C-alpha positions as CSV (number, residue, x, y, z in Angstrom):
1,X,121.3,117.5,91.8
2,X,118.8,114.8,93.0
3,X,119.0,113.8,96.7
4,X,118.6,110.2,97.6
5,X,118.4,108.5,101.0
6,X,119.4,104.9,101.4
7,X,118.7,102.8,104.5
8,X,121.0,99.8,104.6
9,X,123.7,101.7,102.7
10,X,126.5,99.6,104.3
11,X,125.1,96.3,103.0
12,X,125.7,94.6,99.7
13,X,122.8,96.2,97.8
14,X,123.2,99.6,99.5
15,X,126.8,99.9,98.5
16,X,126.2,99.0,94.9
17,X,123.2,101.3,94.8
18,X,125.2,104.2,96.3
19,X,127.9,103.8,93.6
20,X,125.2,103.7,90.9
21,X,123.6,106.9,92.2
22,X,126.9,108.7,92.5
23,X,127.7,107.8,88.9
24,X,124.4,109.4,87.9
25,X,125.2,112.6,89.7
26,X,123.1,112.2,92.9
27,X,123.8,113.6,96.3
28,X,123.7,110.4,98.3
29,X,122.7,110.2,101.9
30,X,122.7,107.0,104.0
31,X,121.4,105.9,107.4
32,X,123.9,103.9,109.5
33,X,124.1,102.8,113.1
34,X,126.2,105.0,115.3
35,X,128.4,102.0,116.1
36,X,129.3,101.7,112.4
37,X,130.6,105.3,112.3
38,X,132.7,104.5,115.3
39,X,134.1,101.3,113.7
40,X,134.3,102.0,110.0
41,X,137.0,99.5,109.2
42,X,134.8,96.5,110.1
43,X,131.3,97.9,109.6
44,X,131.7,100.2,106.6
45,X,134.0,97.9,104.6
46,X,131.8,97.9,101.5
47,X,131.7,101.7,101.2
48,X,135.1,102.7,102.5
49,X,136.5,103.3,99.1
50,X,134.0,106.0,98.4
51,X,132.8,107.0,101.9
52,X,134.1,110.6,101.5
53,X,131.5,111.1,98.7
54,X,128.6,110.1,100.9
55,X,126.5,111.9,103.6
56,X,126.1,109.5,106.4
57,X,123.5,110.0,109.3
58,X,123.5,108.0,112.5
59,X,120.0,106.7,113.2
60,X,118.2,103.5,114.2
61,X,115.3,101.8,112.5
62,X,114.1,101.0,116.0
63,X,113.8,104.7,116.8
64,X,111.1,106.7,115.0
65,X,112.4,110.1,116.3
66,X,115.9,109.4,114.9
67,X,114.4,108.5,111.5
68,X,112.3,111.6,111.5
69,X,115.3,113.8,112.2
70,X,117.1,112.4,109.1
71,X,114.1,112.9,106.9
72,X,113.7,116.5,108.1
73,X,117.4,117.2,107.5
74,X,117.7,115.5,104.1
75,X,114.3,116.0,102.5
76,X,115.1,113.3,99.9
77,X,113.6,113.1,96.5
78,X,114.1,109.3,96.4
79,X,114.3,106.9,99.3
80,X,115.5,103.3,99.0
81,X,114.6,101.3,102.0
82,X,117.0,98.3,102.0
83,X,117.8,97.9,105.7
84,X,116.5,94.8,107.4
85,X,117.5,91.7,109.3
86,X,117.9,89.8,106.1
87,X,119.5,86.4,107.1
88,X,116.7,83.9,106.9
89,X,118.2,81.3,109.1
90,X,118.7,83.8,111.9
91,X,115.0,84.7,111.7
92,X,114.2,81.2,113.0
93,X,116.5,81.8,116.0
94,X,115.2,85.3,116.8
95,X,111.7,85.8,115.4
96,X,111.0,88.8,117.7
97,X,113.9,91.0,116.7
98,X,113.4,90.1,113.0
99,X,109.7,91.0,113.1
100,X,110.3,94.1,115.2
101,X,113.2,95.6,113.1
102,X,111.7,94.7,109.7
103,X,108.1,95.6,110.2
104,X,108.4,98.6,112.6
105,X,111.5,99.9,110.7
106,X,109.6,100.0,107.4
107,X,106.6,101.6,109.1
108,X,108.8,104.3,110.7
109,X,110.5,105.1,107.4
110,X,107.2,105.4,105.6
111,X,105.6,107.5,108.3
112,X,108.6,109.9,108.3
113,X,108.6,110.1,104.6
114,X,104.8,110.9,104.5
115,X,105.2,113.7,107.1
116,X,108.6,115.2,106.1
117,X,109.0,114.5,102.3
118,X,105.6,113.5,100.9
119,X,106.7,113.9,97.3
120,X,109.6,111.6,97.8
121,X,109.6,108.4,95.7
122,X,109.9,105.3,97.8
123,X,111.4,101.9,97.1
124,X,110.8,98.9,99.4
125,X,113.1,95.9,99.2
126,X,110.6,93.0,99.1
127,X,111.8,89.4,98.7
128,X,111.1,86.1,96.9
129,X,111.0,84.6,100.4
130,X,107.4,86.0,100.6
131,X,106.3,83.3,98.2
132,X,107.8,80.6,100.4
133,X,105.7,77.4,99.8
134,X,105.1,78.4,96.2
135,X,101.7,78.1,94.6
136,X,103.1,78.1,91.1
137,X,106.4,77.9,89.2
138,X,107.6,80.4,88.1
139,X,106.3,83.1,90.4
140,X,105.1,86.5,89.2
141,X,103.5,89.6,90.7
142,X,100.1,87.8,90.9
143,X,101.4,84.7,92.8
144,X,100.0,84.4,96.3
145,X,102.3,84.7,99.3
146,X,103.0,81.8,101.7
147,X,106.1,82.8,103.7
148,X,107.9,80.0,105.6
149,X,110.0,82.1,108.0
150,X,109.8,85.1,110.2
151,X,111.9,87.0,107.6
152,X,109.4,86.1,104.9
153,X,106.5,87.2,107.1
154,X,108.1,90.5,107.9
155,X,108.7,91.2,104.2
156,X,105.0,90.5,103.4
157,X,104.0,93.0,106.1
158,X,106.5,95.6,104.7
159,X,105.1,95.0,101.2
160,X,101.5,95.5,102.4
161,X,102.5,98.6,104.4
162,X,104.2,100.0,101.2
163,X,101.1,99.3,99.1
164,X,98.9,100.8,101.8
165,X,100.8,104.1,101.9
166,X,100.6,104.2,98.1
167,X,96.9,103.7,98.0
168,X,95.9,105.6,101.2
169,X,98.3,108.6,101.0
170,X,99.3,108.8,97.4
171,X,102.9,108.1,98.1
172,X,104.9,107.1,95.0
173,X,105.9,103.8,96.6
174,X,107.1,100.7,94.7
175,X,108.3,97.3,95.8
176,X,110.9,95.2,94.1
177,X,110.3,91.5,94.8
178,X,113.9,90.5,94.5
179,X,115.1,87.0,94.1
180,X,118.5,85.8,95.5
181,X,121.2,88.2,94.4
182,X,124.8,87.7,95.2
183,X,128.3,89.3,94.8
184,X,131.7,89.5,96.3
185,X,130.1,91.9,98.8
186,X,127.6,89.3,100.1
187,X,127.7,88.8,103.9
188,X,129.8,85.8,105.0
189,X,126.7,84.3,106.8
190,X,124.9,83.7,103.5
191,X,125.3,80.3,101.9
192,X,126.8,81.5,98.6
193,X,129.5,83.5,100.3
194,X,130.1,80.8,102.8
195,X,130.7,78.4,99.9
196,X,133.1,80.7,97.9
197,X,135.1,81.9,101.0
198,X,135.5,78.3,102.3
199,X,136.4,77.0,98.8
200,X,139.2,79.6,98.7
201,X,140.4,78.7,102.2
202,X,140.5,75.0,101.3
203,X,142.5,75.9,98.1
204,X,145.0,77.8,100.2
205,X,145.2,75.1,102.9
206,X,143.5,77.3,105.5
207,X,140.5,74.9,105.9
208,X,139.6,71.3,105.1
209,X,135.9,71.3,104.9
210,X,132.7,73.4,104.7
211,X,129.5,72.4,106.5
212,X,126.3,73.1,104.6
213,X,122.5,72.3,104.8
214,X,120.2,71.4,102.0
215,X,122.2,71.0,98.8
216,X,119.1,70.3,96.7
217,X,117.3,73.6,97.5
218,X,116.8,75.4,94.2
219,X,117.1,79.2,93.8
220,X,117.0,81.9,91.1
221,X,120.4,83.6,91.6
222,X,121.4,86.9,90.1
223,X,124.1,89.6,90.5
224,X,123.4,92.4,93.0
225,X,124.8,95.0,90.8
226,X,122.2,94.2,88.1
227,X,119.4,94.2,90.7
228,X,120.1,97.7,92.1
229,X,119.8,99.0,88.6
230,X,116.3,97.7,88.6
231,X,115.6,99.5,91.9
232,X,116.7,102.8,90.3
233,X,114.6,102.3,87.2
234,X,111.5,101.7,89.3
235,X,111.7,105.1,90.9
236,X,112.1,106.8,87.5
237,X,108.6,105.7,86.6
238,X,105.7,108.2,87.0
239,X,103.4,105.4,88.1
240,X,104.6,103.4,91.1
241,X,104.1,99.6,90.9
242,X,105.5,96.3,92.2
243,X,107.9,94.2,90.2
244,X,109.5,90.7,90.4
245,X,113.2,91.0,89.7
246,X,114.8,87.7,88.7
247,X,116.9,85.9,86.1
248,X,114.3,83.3,85.2
249,X,117.0,80.6,85.7
250,X,117.1,78.1,88.5
251,X,120.1,76.3,90.0
252,X,120.6,74.1,93.1
253,X,123.0,74.8,96.0
254,X,124.9,71.8,94.8
255,X,125.4,73.4,91.4
256,X,126.7,76.5,93.0
257,X,129.1,74.4,95.2
258,X,130.4,72.4,92.2
259,X,131.1,75.5,90.1
260,X,132.9,77.2,92.9
261,X,135.1,74.2,93.7
262,X,135.8,73.3,90.0
263,X,137.0,76.9,89.5
264,X,139.8,76.2,92.0
265,X,140.5,72.7,90.7
266,X,138.9,71.0,93.7
267,X,136.4,68.1,94.0
268,X,133.6,69.4,96.3
269,X,132.6,65.9,97.3
270,X,135.9,65.6,99.3
271,X,135.3,68.8,101.3
272,X,131.5,69.4,101.7
273,X,129.8,68.0,104.8
274,X,126.0,68.1,105.0
275,X,125.3,69.1,108.6
276,X,121.6,68.8,109.9
277,X,122.1,71.9,112.1
278,X,122.0,74.0,108.9
279,X,118.7,72.6,107.7
280,X,115.8,75.1,108.2
281,X,112.8,74.0,110.3
282,X,110.5,74.9,107.3
283,X,112.6,75.2,104.1
284,X,111.7,76.8,100.8
285,X,112.5,74.1,98.3
286,X,112.2,76.0,95.0
287,X,112.1,79.6,93.9
288,X,112.0,80.8,90.3
289,X,111.0,84.3,89.2
290,X,109.2,85.6,86.1
291,X,110.4,89.2,85.5
292,X,108.3,89.7,82.3
293,X,106.6,92.8,83.8
294,X,109.9,94.4,84.6
295,X,111.2,93.7,81.1
296,X,108.1,95.1,79.5
297,X,107.4,98.2,81.6
298,X,110.9,99.1,82.9
299,X,113.0,97.8,80.0
300,X,115.2,96.0,82.6
301,X,117.1,93.0,81.4
302,X,119.5,90.7,83.2
303,X,122.9,90.0,81.7
304,X,125.3,88.2,84.0
305,X,125.5,84.4,83.5
306,X,125.3,82.2,86.6
307,X,128.8,80.7,86.0
308,X,130.3,84.2,85.8
309,X,128.7,85.3,89.1
310,X,130.1,82.2,90.9
311,X,133.6,82.7,89.4
312,X,133.7,86.4,90.3
313,X,132.9,85.6,93.9
314,X,135.5,82.8,94.1
315,X,138.2,84.8,92.4
316,X,137.7,87.8,94.8
317,X,137.7,85.6,97.9
318,X,140.9,83.9,96.7
319,X,142.6,87.3,96.0
320,X,141.4,88.6,99.4
321,X,142.7,85.7,101.3
322,X,146.0,85.7,99.5
323,X,146.4,89.4,100.2
324,X,145.7,89.1,103.9
325,X,148.1,86.1,104.1
326,X,150.9,88.2,102.6
327,X,150.3,91.4,104.5
């Protein structure tokens, strides 16, 4: 039985990845904050339904000794480093903690892996936000980085650290440059979940409007469940490499909003307010990924239509709110 260690196991991607690995017969270990173990109802909600099948370890990405202890105890064969401060808008408000957590955290995990489990295969969750002010459309593995936020900068540093550990120490380390990926498990602070949860609230008479920023920003949106499958495939390769993971389709925030509201029989123009406070100081206008290398070398293909993704999120938010109202 293979042993895998996931940082960020309580997040959207971590929860889907943990389920995938359990299905494949893995022994799955996860790093969580101690406060999460003490408050599972709120902080472990994405993994509560299968928590008993997991091995959870309390540690902090800001503490190298705690990360070392976990690696010494688990000796994983695969490590998926997903934990990060990943909300781009927040990275403008608190650049210091974003850079500290994301860069040092990645460095600590790599250092612990090198010393305690050098044969362990490593996955780093890179991001399309590294491309930022894009040099070309679509973007691929050769496109230069030009990040436009502290989050994007921290991911470039993590990407370079991962590549350096691969080249300098022979670690089988790969990075997935993942484009926006959503699901009913997306955090409520992210624009897609903000849209679907507010649309459901408006439908049920629990809210009247939703305040958003740039409706014309264009993104390449996929389903998180499909993207974690790509992570796993990467670590099954004998030769580590870096891959763009994307749908190759682009949609605006406005299109996402319209699909969500139409699903509920609503006209978004009556409920959406563009609020300047949600505009980023330096926005990324357009992101579109070219996943040709992943298709060719990994055999990974994307299958969930954009409309189905939006509908799944809206339907689950509506069901959740109806359930909480009746309980």
